[in-house]
N, C-alpha and C positions, 0 to 999 in steps of 0.2 A: 504494500500500500504506500502510495506517495503522500507526502505532507507538504503543506504550505504554511509556514509559521508567520503569524502576524502578532502585533502587540494588542493589548486589550482595547485601547481606544479605536484602533482601526477595525477590529472585529465588531465592535459596537456600531461603528459607522456603516459597515457592510450590512449588518442586520437591520439598521434603520432604513437604508436604501431599499432593501428587499421588502420591508414592511410597508414602505410607501410606493411599492411597484416601480422602483427605479433600478432595475436589474443592470442596465448598461452602466449606471454610475457605480454600482457595486463592483462590476468587472473592471472598470477603469481604475478604481481605487486599489483593488488587489494588484493590478498590473503595475501601478505606480510604486506600491510598497515593495513588491517582490521582484520586479523586473522580469516577469514571466510573459510568455507570448499570449496572444489573444485566445487561442484555442484552449490552452491550459487554464487560464484564468476563468474563461467561460465555463469550462467543465467543473472547475472547483466551486464556483458560485452555484451552478446548477446542482451539484452534489449537496451543497449546504441547503438549498431549497428542498431537495428530495428528502433530506434528513428531517426537515421541519414538516413537510407534507409528503409522506411516503407514497411513492408511485408517480410523482409528478415528473421526475426526470430519471427514469430507471437506467438508461444508458450511461448518463453522466455519473450516476451513483456507483456504477461499476468501474468506469474509466477515470473519473476525475480525482484529483488530489483532495485529501481532507484538509480543510482549513483548521489549524490548531492555534490556540493561544497559550502562551507560557513564556517563561524566561529562556533566554539563550545563554548557554555557558560560553563565556568568552575566554576567561583565563582562570587558572588555578595556581595556588601557591603550594609548592612541594618542597620537601627536604629529604634528600637521598643520603643524608649524613654529612653533607658538606655545607650546610646552610640553605636558607630559603632561595628558591628560584621560582619565577613566575612563568607559566607555560600555558599554551593553548592545548587542545586535545591532541592535535597532530604532533606537536612538539613533545607532549607528554609520552607518547608512544616511542618516539625517537630516543628521548633521554632514558627511558626504562631499558630499551634495548642496548644503548651504549653503556649503561651502568650495570648490566647483567652480571658481570664478573664480581662486582662489589656487593650487589644486593642479593644475588643468587637467582637461580632459575625459577623457583617457586614464587618469590616476591615479584619477579618480572612478569610472570604469568598472571598473578593477581592484579597487577597494575594494568596490564593489557585488558583483562576482563573488566576492570573498572572503566577504562576508556570506552570499551564497547557499550557498557551500560549507560554511560553519560551521553554517548552519541545517540543511542536509542531514545533516551529522554529528550535530547535536543531535537530529534525528529518527530516528537509528539507521541511516541509509543509509550504504553503503560509499562512500568517496571515494578518489580516487587522483590521481596526478600525471600529466599528459599533457605530453610534451615537444613543444611546438609548433614 
């Protein structure tokens, strides 16, 4: 499933446009915020409409990206034993792999699992805790 992330005020504006039968304005706003093409934005807005009124746009409900609201993880502060470093998710992967000899294979694997979890969260997927 594809996701289009927007902030809460934009999501509210999109919903207001749809409530006022201004679908084109909702599509334009989504395109402006996310730099998506017309087709992708249209399908995402129609999917949102289908979520509110099931069956109204069944094709877009299957193909369109889900519009999600939430925080975006930009940077994290980590300490691999040599002091704090600020990283984004991609850099976090690279640093974990470069520090594998110092932190060990298990710790490196756990960090890579954490990155995958944070990326899933950033894509609007639900994440949970599994007690292993």
